[in-house]
C-alpha positions in Angstrom: 0.0 0.0 0.0 1.4 3.4 -1.0 2.2 5.6 2.0 0.5 8.5 0.1 -2.9 6.6 0.6 -2.8 6.3 4.4 -1.5 8.0 7.5 -0.9 7.2 11.1 -2.5 9.0 14.1 0.9 10.5 14.9 1.5 11.7 11.3 -2.1 13.0 11.1 -1.6 15.2 14.2 1.7 16.4 13.0 0.4 17.3 9.5 -2.6 19.2 11.0 -0.4 21.0 13.5 2.0 21.9 10.6 -0.8 23.3 8.5 -2.2 25.3 11.4 1.3 26.7 12.2 1.6 27.8 8.6 -1.5 29.9 9.0 -4.0 27.5 7.2 -7.5 27.3 8.6 -9.7 24.2 8.4 -12.7 24.4 6.0 -15.4 21.8 5.3 -16.4 20.9 1.8 -19.8 22.2 2.4 -18.4 25.6 3.5 -16.2 25.5 0.3 -19.3 24.6 -1.9 -21.3 27.4 -0.2 -18.7 30.0 -1.0 -17.7 30.6 2.6 -14.0 30.7 1.9 -12.3 34.1 2.3 -10.0 34.5 -0.7 -7.5 36.3 1.5 -7.1 33.3 3.8 -5.4 29.9 3.4 -7.4 26.8 4.0 -7.2 23.0 4.2 -10.0 20.4 4.0 -9.6 16.9 5.5 -11.0 14.2 3.3 -11.0 10.5 3.9 -12.0 7.8 1.4 -13.7 4.5 1.4 -15.4 4.3 4.9 -13.1 1.8 6.6 -13.9 1.0 10.2 -10.7 2.7 11.3 -12.3 6.0 10.1 -14.7 5.5 13.0 -12.3 3.8 15.5 -9.2 5.9 15.0 -9.9 9.1 12.9 -13.2 10.1 14.5 -11.7 10.2 18.1 -8.7 12.1 16.7 -11.1 14.6 15.0 -13.0 15.1 18.3 -9.8 15.5 20.3 -8.4 18.1 17.8 -11.8 19.7 17.3 -11.4 19.3 13.6 -13.9 18.4 10.8 -13.4 15.8 8.1 -15.4 14.8 5.1 -15.6 11.0 4.6 -16.4 9.5 1.3 -17.7 6.0 1.9 -18.6 3.1 -0.4 -22.4 3.3 0.2 -23.1 -0.4 0.0 -20.7 -1.1 2.8 -22.7 1.1 5.2 -25.3 -1.6 5.4 -23.0 -3.7 7.7 -22.1 -6.4 5.3 -18.4 -5.9 5.7 -16.7 -5.9 9.1 -13.9 -3.7 7.6 -16.2 -0.7 7.1 -18.3 1.5 9.4 -22.1 1.2 9.4 -25.0 3.6 8.9 -25.4 3.8 12.7 -21.8 4.8 13.1 -22.1 7.2 10.2 -25.1 8.9 11.8 -23.1 9.1 15.2 -20.2 10.8 13.4 -22.5 13.2 11.4 -24.5 14.1 14.6 -21.2 15.1 16.4 -20.6 17.8 13.9 -17.0 16.6 13.3 -17.8 14.5 10.3 -19.8 14.7 7.1 -20.5 11.6 5.2 -20.6 11.6 1.4 -20.6 9.1 -1.4 -17.7 7.1 -2.9 -20.3 5.5 -5.1 -22.4 2.4 -4.4 -19.4 0.0 -5.1 -15.7 0.8 -5.2 -15.4 0.4 -9.0 -13.9 2.4 -11.8 -16.7 4.6 -13.1 -15.5 4.6 -16.7 -15.4 0.8 -16.9 -19.1 0.2 -16.6 -22.1 0.7 -18.9 -23.8 4.0 -18.6 -27.1 2.6 -17.4 -25.4 0.6 -14.7 -23.3 3.6 -13.5 -26.4 5.8 -13.6 -28.3 3.4 -11.4 -25.4 3.0 -9.0 -25.0 6.8 -8.7 -28.8 7.2 -8.1 -29.0 4.3 -5.6 -26.0 5.6 -3.6 -27.4 9.1 -3.6 -30.9 8.2 -2.5 -29.6 5.7 0.1 -27.4 8.3 1.8 -30.1 11.0 1.5 -32.6 8.8 3.2 -30.4 7.2 5.9 -28.5 10.3 6.9 -31.3 12.9 6.1 -28.8 14.9 3.9 -29.9 17.4 1.3 -26.6 18.2 -0.2 -24.4 15.3 -1.3 -20.9 15.3 -2.9 -19.2 12.4 -4.7 -15.6 11.4 -4.8 -14.8 9.0 -7.6 -13.1 5.7 -6.7 -9.6 5.8 -8.1 -10.3 9.3 -9.4 -11.7 7.6 -12.5 -14.1 9.9 -14.4 -14.9 11.5 -17.7 -17.5 13.9 -19.2 -20.1 11.2 -19.3 -19.6 10.2 -15.6 -19.8 13.9 -14.7 -23.1 14.2 -16.4 -24.6 11.0 -14.9 -23.4 12.1 -11.4 -24.9 15.5 -11.9 -28.2 14.0 -13.0 -28.2 11.8 -9.9 -28.2 14.9 -7.8 -24.5 15.3 -6.7 -23.7 19.0 -6.3 -19.9 18.6 -6.1 -17.6 15.9 -7.6 -14.1 15.3 -6.5 -11.3 13.4 -8.2 -7.9 12.2 -7.0 -5.0 14.4 -8.2 -2.5 12.5 -10.1 1.1 13.0 -9.2 
């Protein structure tokens, strides 16, 4: 596993403290989307992908301790409790209610969006969107593409499903 795809609790604390020491302020994706960022300030947004159980067991307590918000993009099908390696809807609700976490979509399944037929992808986007909306009582949902895999068609399908903001992984 690439070290650019994970962190440790110690490195997380150190990275956040470094950003704060450099004058960056925390911002949520929803604040960014709503235009609440002052162009004269420097910001950082904490995002976490996949919805692994360690997001709940390790990251969530750290966020509470540091009084910091994170936006977690979870594989929506895994929230139903079928995989012990991922957190559940109950845990997602708890994190959301705390104010330290917002839960968003990493699609229904963790698959490359451009590798599936349009009708199937459209159905997955829609199912994930409606499931999260219903279970978490959310009105504004964002999507982070698994593997950052997207194109113009996936953008249109996600937009049609209702996603207001779509994020991709920057390639280095």
